[in-house]
C-alpha positions in Angstrom: 112.0 87.5 84.8 111.5 90.0 82.0 109.0 89.0 79.2 111.9 88.9 76.6 114.1 86.6 78.7 111.1 84.3 79.4 110.3 84.2 75.7 113.9 83.3 74.8 113.9 80.5 77.4 110.7 78.9 76.3 111.4 79.1 72.5 115.1 78.1 72.7 114.3 74.6 71.2 112.0 75.9 68.4 113.6 75.3 65.0 111.8 78.3 63.3 112.8 81.9 64.0 110.5 83.4 66.7 110.0 87.0 67.8 108.3 88.8 70.6 107.4 92.4 69.7 105.2 95.1 71.2 102.4 96.5 69.1 104.4 99.8 68.7 107.2 97.8 67.0 109.7 97.5 69.8 111.5 94.1 69.8 111.0 92.5 73.3 112.6 89.1 72.7 113.8 86.5 70.1 115.0 83.0 70.0 118.4 81.7 68.9 117.3 81.0 65.3 115.9 84.5 64.9 119.2 86.0 66.2 121.2 83.9 63.7 119.0 84.7 60.6 118.1 88.3 61.4 120.8 89.7 63.6 119.3 93.2 63.5 116.3 92.1 65.5 118.0 92.7 68.9 116.0 93.6 72.0 115.0 97.2 71.9 115.2 97.5 68.0 112.3 99.0 66.1 110.6 96.4 63.8 109.4 99.3 61.5 113.0 100.1 60.7 114.0 96.5 60.2 111.2 95.7 57.8 111.3 96.3 54.0 107.5 96.6 54.1 105.9 100.0 54.5 105.0 101.2 58.0 101.3 101.1 57.3 101.5 97.4 56.3 103.6 96.5 59.3 101.3 98.4 61.7 98.2 96.8 60.3 99.8 93.3 60.6 100.9 93.9 64.2 97.5 95.3 65.2 95.7 92.3 63.7 97.9 89.9 65.5 97.7 91.8 68.8 93.9 91.4 68.7 93.9 87.7 68.1 94.1 84.9 70.6 94.9 82.3 67.9 97.8 82.3 65.3 96.9 84.3 62.2 98.8 84.0 58.9 100.7 87.1 57.6 104.0 88.0 56.1 107.0 90.3 56.9 110.0 91.2 54.8 113.0 91.6 57.2 116.6 92.4 56.5 118.6 89.2 56.8 122.2 88.7 57.9 123.5 89.5 54.4 121.7 92.9 54.4 119.0 91.8 51.9 115.2 91.9 52.4 113.9 88.4 53.0 110.2 87.6 52.8 108.8 85.4 55.5 105.5 83.7 55.9 104.4 84.4 59.6 101.9 83.2 62.2 101.3 85.8 64.8 99.1 86.0 67.9 98.7 88.1 71.1 101.2 87.0 73.8 98.6 87.2 76.6 101.1 85.7 79.1 103.5 88.6 78.7 103.2 91.2 81.4 104.0 94.3 79.4 102.6 97.8 79.5 100.8 97.4 76.2 99.8 94.4 73.9 102.7 92.1 72.9 102.7 89.8 69.9 104.5 86.5 69.5 105.5 85.6 65.9 106.7 82.4 64.3 108.4 83.1 60.9 108.9 80.7 58.0 111.4 82.1 55.5 110.5 81.6 51.9 113.0 79.9 49.7 113.4 80.9 46.1 112.3 77.4 44.9 109.1 77.7 46.8 107.8 80.9 45.2 106.7 79.4 41.9 105.5 75.8 42.0 103.0 74.2 39.5 101.5 72.1 42.3 101.1 74.9 44.7 97.3 75.1 44.3 96.9 71.4 45.0 99.1 71.6 48.1 97.1 74.5 49.4 93.8 72.6 48.9 95.2 69.6 50.7 96.4 71.8 53.5 93.0 73.5 53.8 91.3 70.2 54.0 93.7 69.0 56.7 93.1 72.1 58.7 89.4 71.8 58.5 89.6 68.2 59.6 91.9 69.2 62.6 89.5 71.9 63.5 86.5 69.6 63.6 88.4 67.0 65.7 89.7 69.7 68.1 86.2 71.1 68.5 84.7 67.7 69.4 87.6 67.1 71.9 87.1 70.5 73.6 83.3 70.2 73.9 83.7 66.7 75.4 86.0 68.1 78.1 84.1 71.3 78.8 80.7 70.2 79.9 77.9 72.8 80.3 77.2 71.5 83.9 79.6 70.7 86.7 77.7 69.1 89.6 80.0 66.4 90.9 80.7 68.2 94.3 78.8 69.7 97.2 79.3 73.2 95.9 76.8 75.0 93.6 78.8 75.7 90.4 78.0 77.4 87.1 80.3 77.3 84.1 80.2 78.8 80.6 82.5 78.7 77.6 82.3 80.8 74.4 84.6 80.7 71.3 86.1 83.8 69.8 83.9 86.4 68.1 85.1 85.2 64.8 83.3 81.9 64.9 83.7 78.5 66.5 87.5 78.5 66.6 88.9 76.0 69.1 90.9 77.4 72.0 92.9 76.2 74.9 90.6 77.3 77.7 89.7 74.6 80.2 88.2 74.2 83.7 87.3 71.5 86.2 85.7 71.0 89.6 86.3 67.9 91.7 86.2 66.5 95.2 89.6 66.2 96.8 89.9 62.5 97.5 89.5 61.5 101.2 88.5 65.0 102.3 85.6 67.4 102.4 87.5 69.8 100.3 86.8 70.8 96.7 89.3 71.6 94.0 88.5 74.3 91.4 90.8 74.9 88.4 90.8 77.0 85.3 93.5 77.3 82.7 94.5 78.5 79.3 96.9 76.8 76.8 98.6 79.3 74.5 97.3 79.1 70.9 94.4 77.5 69.1 93.9 74.3 67.2 94.1 70.5 67.5 97.5 70.5 69.2 96.4 73.0 71.9 93.1 71.1 72.4 95.2 67.9 73.0 97.5 69.8 75.5 94.4 71.1 77.3 93.1 67.5 77.6 96.4 66.3 78.9 96.6 69.0 81.6 93.1 68.4 82.8 93.8 64.7 83.1 97.1 65.4 84.9 95.4 67.7 87.4 92.9 65.0 88.3 95.6 62.4 88.6 97.8 64.7 90.8 94.8 65.5 93.0 94.9 62.0 94.4 98.3 62.9 95.9 98.6 66.7 96.3 95.0 67.8 95.7 94.8 69.9 98.9 98.1 71.7 98.1 97.7 74.2 95.2 101.4 75.0 95.2 102.4 71.4 94.8 99.8 70.9 92.1 101.3 73.9 90.1 104.8 72.5 90.6 103.7 69.1 89.3 102.0 70.6 86.3 105.0 72.8 85.6 107.3 69.8 85.7 105.0 67.9 83.4 104.9 70.6 80.8 108.7 71.1 80.9 109.3 67.4 80.6 106.7 66.3 78.0 105.5 69.5 76.4 108.6 71.6 76.2 107.3 73.9 73.4 104.0 74.6 75.1 103.0 77.1 77.7 99.8 77.4 79.8 98.5 79.4 82.6 96.4 78.1 85.5 94.6 79.2 88.7 93.9 76.4 91.2 92.0 76.8 94.4 90.9 74.4 97.1 88.0 75.2 99.3 88.0 73.8 102.9 84.5 74.2 104.4 85.6 73.0 107.8 88.3 75.7 108.1 86.2 78.2 106.2 89.1 79.2 103.9 90.3 79.1 100.4 93.9 78.0 99.5 95.1 78.9 96.0 97.9 79.3 93.6 98.1 81.3 90.4 100.5 80.3 87.7 100.6 83.1 85.2 96.8 83.4 85.2 94.5 86.3 85.7 93.5 86.5 89.4 90.3 84.9 90.6 87.8 87.3 92.2 85.9 86.7 95.4 82.4 88.2 95.6 81.4 88.3 99.3 77.9 87.5 100.5 77.8 91.1 101.9 78.5 92.7 98.5 82.3 93.3 98.9 84.4 92.2 96.0 88.1 91.8 95.5 90.6 89.9 93.3 92.6 87.3 95.2 95.8 89.1 96.3 99.3 88.2 95.3 101.4 88.5 92.2 101.1 85.4 89.9 103.9 82.9 89.7 105.4 82.0 86.2 103.1 80.1 83.8 103.3 76.3 83.6 106.4 75.2 81.8 108.3 78.5 82.6 109.1 78.3 86.2 112.8 77.2 85.5 113.1 75.7 89.0 111.2 78.4 90.9 108.6 77.0 93.3 105.0 78.1 93.2 103.5 79.7 96.2 100.2 79.1 98.0 98.1 81.7 99.6 95.0 81.6 101.8 91.8 83.6 102.1 89.0 83.3 104.7 85.5 82.6 103.3 82.0 82.7 104.6 78.8 80.9 103.5 77.4 82.6 100.4 80.7 83.9 99.1 81.2 83.4 95.4 84.5 82.5 93.7 84.8 83.7 90.1 87.4 82.1 88.0 87.8 83.1 84.3 90.3 83.3 81.4 92.0 86.4 80.1 89.6 86.6 77.1 86.9 87.8 79.5 88.8 90.9 80.6 90.8 91.9 77.5 89.8 95.3 76.1 91.3 97.1 73.1 93.6 99.8 74.2 93.5 98.7 77.9 95.8 96.6 80.0 94.8 93.3 81.6 94.8 95.0 85.0 92.3 97.5 83.8 90.1 94.7 82.5 90.3 92.9 85.9 89.3 96.2 87.7 86.4 96.5 85.3 85.2 93.0 86.0 85.6 93.6 89.7 83.3 96.6 89.4 80.7 94.6 87.5 80.7 91.8 90.1 80.4 94.5 92.9 77.4 95.9 91.2 75.8 92.4 91.0 76.4 91.9 94.7 74.9 95.3 95.5 71.8 94.4 93.5 71.4 91.0 95.2 72.1 89.0 92.0 74.4 86.4 93.5 73.2 83.1 92.1 76.2 81.3 90.5 74.3 80.8 87.2 73.1 84.4 87.1 76.6 85.8 87.8 78.1 83.5 85.3 75.6 84.6 82.6 76.1 88.3 83.5 79.9 88.0 83.2 79.7 86.3 79.8 77.2 88.9 78.5 79.4 91.7 79.7 82.5 90.3 78.2 80.8 89.8 74.8 80.3 93.5 74.3 82.1 94.5 71.1 83.2 91.0 70.2 86.4 89.2 71.3 89.6 88.0 69.7 90.0 85.2 72.2 87.8 82.5 73.6 86.3 82.9 77.1 85.6 80.6 80.0 84.0 81.4 83.4 83.5 79.3 86.4 81.5 80.6 89.4 81.2 78.6 92.6 79.2 79.3 95.8 81.4 78.6 98.8 
């Protein structure tokens, strides 16, 4: 499914106009409300030509949004259905889930009504809104920290984990991870995921998904494809406006193999004990909440004692001016160099990956989970 079609499907119930646009201005997708209010924003149109703002202002806004993993405020003046420029407050962020040649941005617009432009109590409302946002941020941060412990030692595997907020400060993100013993077996489940967006709502979604994974593991824990199907159904039924990615793997020490499923997430990487290194093969299935009836697939990989499984979120491999695939290749090269140098302790590899990914700062939060198989 094309990114624009997927975007239209997952935003069809959103009441505000929403737009998916490439950083160069090409419109990639829109929802029904956007089509009704701004008919000129058809797929393939040039946002620079549709905006009443100057090209430098539009370009700077898109560039800023494309670098951010959390919604940032901004504004656009677009030509409405009556042919008049209409100023809109906007919240834009990078659409990390969209598999496009270059960066893509998802934008939620809030058209400004004439009565809203001059209001005596506007300052007081803004102060109340700022206080509410600060309260939500503090609550979300407490929730996320409680669910992302600095140590995971509840299974027989040696595991190291690390989480870092964006380079801008302690913003709360939707990254999450977990490791648990699959009930009634000698197998271990390892999962990492990323909920689109930042804030209290996304932290709450992250908490739900982590809990649902553990609950589902009692029934389908050894089947990553069924786990992804259950999570997809949960998001579609109870969180229809949300989207998340996930990589879930199950290690079977008796069979010496890894069974895994990737739902729209960046591929886990296997660092062999002999120094060889490779991303787990296979194109990812759709993100959670976006499968539209499509079944997720499971794949297998043989393992050997001393192999390391590295799971991470997209913030680790994103680079300005480079595709996600190029970032994955760069991370694979880093891990290969660590293997060649004999630095294969999970904690050492985890620290090295986080230090490498922090070079130059990041616009998204980052999570890494390294397990010795």
